[in-house]
C-alpha positions as CSV (number, residue, x, y, z in Angstrom):
1,M,-38.2,38.8,-4.2
2,M,-36.2,41.3,-2.2
3,R,-36.0,45.0,-3.1
4,R,-32.7,46.7,-2.9
5,D,-32.2,50.3,-1.9
6,I,-31.3,52.7,-4.6
7,F,-28.5,55.3,-3.8
8,T,-27.1,58.2,-5.8
9,A,-24.7,61.1,-5.3
10,D,-26.4,63.3,-7.9
11,L,-30.1,64.0,-7.4
12,P,-32.1,64.6,-10.6
13,R,-33.6,68.1,-11.2
14,G,-37.1,68.4,-9.9
15,D,-36.9,65.6,-7.3
16,Y,-37.7,66.2,-3.6
17,L,-35.4,65.7,-0.6
18,L,-36.3,65.1,3.0
19,S,-34.0,67.3,5.0
20,P,-33.2,67.1,8.7
21,T,-32.7,70.7,10.0
22,G,-31.5,70.1,13.5
23,L,-34.5,69.6,15.7
24,T,-37.0,69.8,12.9
25,W,-37.5,68.4,9.4
26,G,-37.9,70.1,6.0
27,V,-38.7,69.4,2.4
28,R,-36.4,70.7,-0.4
29,R,-36.7,70.5,-4.2
30,V,-33.6,69.9,-6.4
31,N,-33.0,72.8,-8.9
32,G,-30.0,71.1,-10.5
33,N,-26.2,71.7,-10.3
34,G,-26.2,70.9,-6.6
35,S,-28.7,73.6,-5.6
36,V,-32.0,73.1,-3.8
37,M,-35.0,75.2,-2.9
38,D,-36.7,75.0,0.5
39,I,-40.3,74.1,0.1
40,S,-41.2,73.7,3.8
41,A,-39.2,73.7,7.1
42,G,-39.9,73.4,10.7
43,A,-42.0,70.2,10.8
44,L,-41.5,68.8,14.4
45,S,-42.1,65.2,13.3
46,R,-40.4,63.2,10.5
47,K,-43.8,61.6,9.7
48,I,-45.3,65.0,8.9
49,A,-42.4,66.1,6.7
50,L,-42.4,62.6,5.0
51,A,-46.1,62.9,4.2
52,A,-45.6,66.3,2.6
53,L,-42.6,65.0,0.7
54,L,-44.5,62.0,-0.7
55,S,-47.5,64.2,-1.6
56,L,-45.4,66.7,-3.5
57,A,-43.4,64.1,-5.3
58,E,-46.5,62.1,-6.4
59,S,-48.3,65.2,-7.7
60,D,-45.2,66.3,-9.7
61,K,-44.3,62.8,-10.8
62,A,-40.9,63.2,-9.3
63,D,-38.9,60.9,-6.9
64,A,-38.5,61.3,-3.1
65,W,-35.1,61.0,-1.5
66,E,-33.5,61.2,1.9
67,P,-29.8,61.7,3.0
68,A,-27.9,58.4,3.5
69,G,-24.6,59.8,4.5
70,P,-22.1,62.4,3.3
71,G,-22.8,63.1,-0.4
72,S,-25.2,60.1,-0.7
73,F,-29.0,59.9,-1.0
74,R,-31.4,57.0,-0.7
75,L,-34.6,56.7,-2.8
76,I,-37.7,56.6,-0.6
77,K,-40.3,56.4,-3.3
78,R,-40.3,56.4,-7.1
79,Y,-43.1,58.3,-8.9
80,R,-41.1,59.2,-12.0
81,S,-41.9,56.9,-14.9
82,S,-39.1,54.7,-16.1
83,P,-37.5,55.6,-19.5
């Protein structure tokens, strides 16, 4: 069975977003209505930022996302329980 990527243009409130910030990487949390809060910034490696993102998302039972293009996001890992 092949898994398909999940994309969205509207991130759910409380989810986490991997954020490239030029030469470094950061983690943001979605506040809703298109606003985000920086959780961490300045990770020199994507692996380090990704590890922090997954840890935070798992502990909060939220989902982890990354940008997939202008106005689009791709699900990295789902921790939120299905309705």
